[in-house]
N, CA, C and O atoms as a DFTB+ gen file, in Angstrom:
260 C
 N C O
     1  1     148.971      71.945      79.612
     2  2     149.857      71.529      80.683
     3  2     151.206      72.234      80.542
     4  3     151.726      72.388      79.438
     5  1     151.753      72.654      81.660
     6  2     153.095      73.223      81.612
     7  2     154.107      72.079      81.654
     8  3     153.744      70.936      81.932
     9  1     155.346      72.378      81.385
    10  2     156.363      71.341      81.277
    11  2     157.268      71.232      82.480
    12  3     158.462      70.971      82.329
    13  1     156.732      71.426      83.673
    14  2     157.568      71.444      84.873
    15  2     157.732      70.070      85.525
    16  3     158.631      69.887      86.347
    17  1     156.882      69.103      85.175
    18  2     156.964      67.764      85.753
    19  2     157.398      66.763      84.689
    20  3     156.799      66.663      83.618
    21  1     158.455      66.028      85.014
    22  2     159.029      65.074      84.059
    23  2     158.027      63.989      83.659
    24  3     158.024      63.536      82.514
    25  1     157.184      63.576      84.595
    26  2     156.216      62.502      84.323
    27  2     155.184      62.880      83.264
    28  3     154.577      61.997      82.658
    29  1     154.975      64.176      83.029
    30  2     153.990      64.636      82.044
    31  2     154.522      64.583      80.614
    32  3     153.748      64.667      79.661
    33  1     155.844      64.443      80.458
    34  2     156.479      64.527      79.143
    35  2     157.019      63.162      78.754
    36  3     157.700      62.506      79.542
    37  1     156.712      62.741      77.539
    38  2     157.189      61.455      77.050
    39  2     157.830      61.643      75.689
    40  3     157.561      62.625      74.997
    41  1     158.678      60.700      75.307
    42  2     159.230      60.738      73.949
    43  2     158.072      60.682      72.972
    44  3     157.148      59.885      73.132
    45  1     158.128      61.534      71.956
    46  2     157.053      61.591      70.970
    47  2     155.994      62.629      71.284
    48  3     155.111      62.868      70.460
    49  1     156.056      63.260      72.466
    50  2     155.105      64.314      72.816
    51  2     155.361      65.551      71.958
    52  3     156.508      65.884      71.661
    53  1     154.284      66.225      71.565
    54  2     154.410      67.495      70.846
    55  2     154.397      68.608      71.882
    56  3     153.483      68.697      72.701
    57  1     155.426      69.462      71.839
    58  2     155.601      70.473      72.874
    59  2     156.049      71.798      72.275
    60  3     156.497      71.866      71.130
    61  1     155.916      72.857      73.083
    62  2     156.546      74.140      72.813
    63  2     157.701      74.270      73.790
    64  3     157.524      74.070      74.992
    65  1     158.898      74.607      73.278
    66  2     160.050      74.850      74.142
    67  2     160.559      76.271      73.923
    68  3     160.246      76.915      72.921
    69  1     161.353      76.743      74.885
    70  2     162.066      78.004      74.718
    71  2     163.547      77.663      74.647
    72  3     164.101      77.074      75.575
    73  1     164.187      78.038      73.539
    74  2     165.612      77.817      73.355
    75  2     166.397      78.784      74.242
    76  3     165.882      79.837      74.618
    77  1     167.624      78.435      74.574
    78  2     168.481      79.286      75.416
    79  2     168.573      80.698      74.833
    80  3     168.467      81.682      75.565
    81  1     168.772      80.797      73.505
    82  2     168.928      82.114      72.872
    83  2     167.636      82.924      72.889
    84  3     167.675      84.141      72.706
    85  1     166.492      82.273      73.105
    86  2     165.202      82.957      73.091
    87  2     164.632      83.205      74.488
    88  3     163.484      83.631      74.620
    89  1     165.423      82.943      75.530
    90  2     164.890      83.084      76.892
    91  2     164.475      84.512      77.213
    92  3     163.489      84.716      77.922
    93  1     165.190      85.489      76.719
    94  2     164.833      86.890      77.000
    95  2     163.519      87.281      76.339
    96  3     162.709      87.987      76.939
    97  1     163.300      86.828      75.107
    98  2     162.091      87.200      74.371
    99  2     160.918      86.275      74.682
   100  3     159.760      86.673      74.562
   101  1     161.221      85.034      75.084
   102  2     160.159      84.066      75.357
   103  2     159.603      83.416      74.097
   104  3     158.556      82.770      74.144
   105  1     160.299      83.584      72.966
   106  2     159.853      82.985      71.703
   107  2     159.828      81.461      71.830
   108  3     160.802      80.855      72.276
   109  1     158.721      80.853      71.439
   110  2     158.560      79.403      71.581
   111  2     158.827      78.691      70.261
   112  3     158.549      79.215      69.182
   113  1     159.374      77.481      70.375
   114  2     159.653      76.620      69.239
   115  2     158.851      75.344      69.414
   116  3     158.875      74.737      70.485
   117  1     158.139      74.932      68.372
   118  2     157.291      73.745      68.437
   119  2     158.045      72.536      67.889
   120  3     158.776      72.652      66.906
   121  1     157.870      71.385      68.520
   122  2     158.526      70.184      68.026
   123  2     158.106      68.937      68.769
   124  3     157.278      68.972      69.679
   125  1     158.711      67.818      68.349
   126  2     158.442      66.507      68.938
   127  2     159.631      66.115      69.811
   128  3     160.780      66.227      69.384
   129  1     159.356      65.650      71.047
   130  2     160.409      65.287      71.997
   131  2     161.129      64.021      71.531
   132  3     160.507      62.996      71.251
   133  1     162.466      64.124      71.455
   134  2     163.302      62.966      71.150
   135  2     163.910      62.402      72.433
   136  3     163.867      61.194      72.667
   137  1     164.485      63.298      73.275
   138  2     165.138      62.877      74.522
   139  2     164.789      63.835      75.652
   140  3     164.658      65.040      75.442
   141  1     164.638      63.279      76.863
   142  2     164.484      64.105      78.059
   143  2     165.863      64.264      78.681
   144  3     166.531      63.269      78.963
   145  1     166.297      65.502      78.897
   146  2     167.648      65.771      79.379
   147  2     167.703      66.063      80.875
   148  3     168.729      65.815      81.509
   149  1     166.626      66.583      81.450
   150  2     166.577      66.843      82.891
   151  2     166.343      65.518      83.608
   152  3     165.410      64.782      83.284
   153  1     167.198      65.222      84.585
   154  2     167.089      63.950      85.312
   155  2     166.136      64.026      86.509
   156  3     165.560      63.011      86.899
   157  1     165.964      65.209      87.092
   158  2     165.105      65.332      88.267
   159  2     163.626      65.246      87.873
   160  3     163.278      65.403      86.702
   161  1     162.766      64.997      88.855
   162  2     161.333      64.821      88.611
   163  2     160.636      66.099      88.178
   164  3     159.623      66.056      87.480
   165  1     161.187      67.253      88.599
   166  2     160.578      68.532      88.227
   167  2     161.655      69.609      88.150
   168  3     162.761      69.449      88.666
   169  1     161.301      70.705      87.495
   170  2     162.208      71.856      87.395
   171  2     161.341      73.106      87.293
   172  3     160.391      73.126      86.511
   173  1     161.647      74.155      88.069
   174  2     160.782      75.345      88.087
   175  2     160.700      76.092      86.755
   176  3     159.727      76.805      86.513
   177  1     161.708      75.941      85.883
   178  2     161.698      76.642      84.593
   179  2     161.297      75.731      83.442
   180  3     161.272      76.167      82.292
   181  1     160.984      74.480      83.733
   182  2     160.592      73.530      82.698
   183  2     161.643      72.455      82.505
   184  3     162.834      72.693      82.701
   185  1     161.195      71.272      82.119
   186  2     162.083      70.137      81.872
   187  2     162.848      70.384      80.569
   188  3     162.259      70.785      79.565
   189  1     164.154      70.144      80.589
   190  2     164.969      70.347      79.388
   191  2     164.863      69.108      78.500
   192  3     165.013      67.979      78.965
   193  1     164.600      69.342      77.213
   194  2     164.454      68.251      76.252
   195  2     165.226      68.552      74.970
   196  3     165.587      69.696      74.695
   197  1     165.470      67.492      74.191
   198  2     166.000      67.629      72.830
   199  2     164.880      67.222      71.886
   200  3     164.272      66.164      72.045
   201  1     164.614      68.076      70.901
   202  2     163.581      67.772      69.912
   203  2     164.173      66.922      68.791
   204  3     165.391      66.774      68.690
   205  1     163.299      66.363      67.950
   206  2     163.747      65.517      66.849
   207  2     164.650      66.260      65.869
   208  3     165.479      65.638      65.205
   209  1     164.499      67.595      65.770
   210  2     165.352      68.371      64.861
   211  2     166.686      68.771      65.507
   212  3     167.497      69.451      64.879
   213  1     166.917      68.348      66.769
   214  2     168.169      68.626      67.458
   215  2     168.137      69.839      68.362
   216  3     169.097      70.073      69.096
   217  1     167.058      70.625      68.336
   218  2     166.930      71.793      69.206
   219  2     166.836      71.360      70.660
   220  3     166.194      70.359      70.979
   221  1     167.485      72.127      71.548
   222  2     167.446      71.839      72.980
   223  2     166.873      73.054      73.706
   224  3     167.295      74.186      73.469
   225  1     165.909      72.808      74.593
   226  2     165.324      73.895      75.365
   227  2     164.432      73.352      76.465
   228  3     164.302      72.141      76.647
   229  1     163.824      74.270      77.191
   230  2     162.946      73.891      78.307
   231  2     161.486      73.935      77.870
   232  3     161.045      74.875      77.208
   233  1     160.750      72.899      78.253
   234  2     159.349      72.773      77.857
   235  2     158.516      73.835      78.561
   236  3     158.589      73.989      79.780
   237  1     157.724      74.564      77.780
   238  2     156.818      75.581      78.302
   239  2     155.369      75.120      78.263
   240  3     154.551      75.520      79.091
   241  1     155.064      74.270      77.286
   242  2     153.679      73.820      77.115
   243  2     153.685      72.470      76.419
   244  3     154.438      72.253      75.469
   245  1     152.832      71.557      76.901
   246  2     152.693      70.241      76.294
   247  2     151.391      70.255      75.483
   248  3     150.314      70.498      76.028
   249  1     151.502      69.992      74.181
   250  2     150.321      70.030      73.319
   251  2     149.581      68.700      73.341
   252  3     148.352      68.671      73.402
   253  1     150.322      67.604      73.291
   254  2     149.725      66.259      73.446
   255  2     150.803      65.311      73.907
   256  3     151.991      65.602      73.765
   257  1     150.406      64.170      74.463
   258  2     151.392      63.173      74.867
   259  2     150.840      61.810      74.828
   260  3     151.543      60.850      75.140
């Protein structure tokens, strides 16, 4: 699943995100969702989240939820 719909992502979901500094390369970071930061129901580039380690980025892929 891609991370464009807020309803697909829950706290505790394991996801791949792209950090702001990695947007050009597309390098993905794996982690567990702590907070959902995007307020709208969807976003074309992915819902912005904060991971448990404090990393912030847009969800590219949801591994489980």
